[in-house]
N, C-alpha and C positions, 0 to 999 in steps of 0.2 A: 126833229131830233127826239122830242118827247115820245113820239109814236114808236120809234125804234127802241128806246129805253123801256117803254111799257111792254113791248112785244118780247124783249129779251127777259124781262122780269117774269113773264108768264111761262117761260120754258121750265119744264119740270126736271130736266137733267142737264148735266154739263154738256157743252158742245164739244165733242171729241172727233166727230166726223162731219163731212159735208152734208148739209141738209137742204135739198133742192126746194122744198116747200118754204122753208124759212127765207132762203135767198129770194125766191119769187115774191114773197110778201114784203121784203124790204127794199129791193132794187127796182127802180122804174126802167132804167136802160143803161147800157154800157156803150160808149162811143170810142172807137179805136182810131187814133190818129197815128201818123208815122212815128212821132216822137213821144206819145203819151196815151194813156187810157183815161177817159173821163167816166166815172161811175156816179150816176145820178140816183139818189135814194128817193123813195116815195115821199119823204119829208121835205123834198126839194133841195137837200144838201148835196153838193157836188164835190167829189174827191178826185183830184188829178194825181196820176201816178206816172212818173217818167219811166220810159222803157228804153 
């Protein structure tokens, strides 16, 4: 989580649009299940989103 916070602090502008490079530096993988998405960050934090 600290890595993500540090990465965002280094951004020189506000994030108003999708940034492919930033996403690729933060996210390790996204797993799609029938009922949810699992987003695994490089910091090893996993976020589940019900769909």
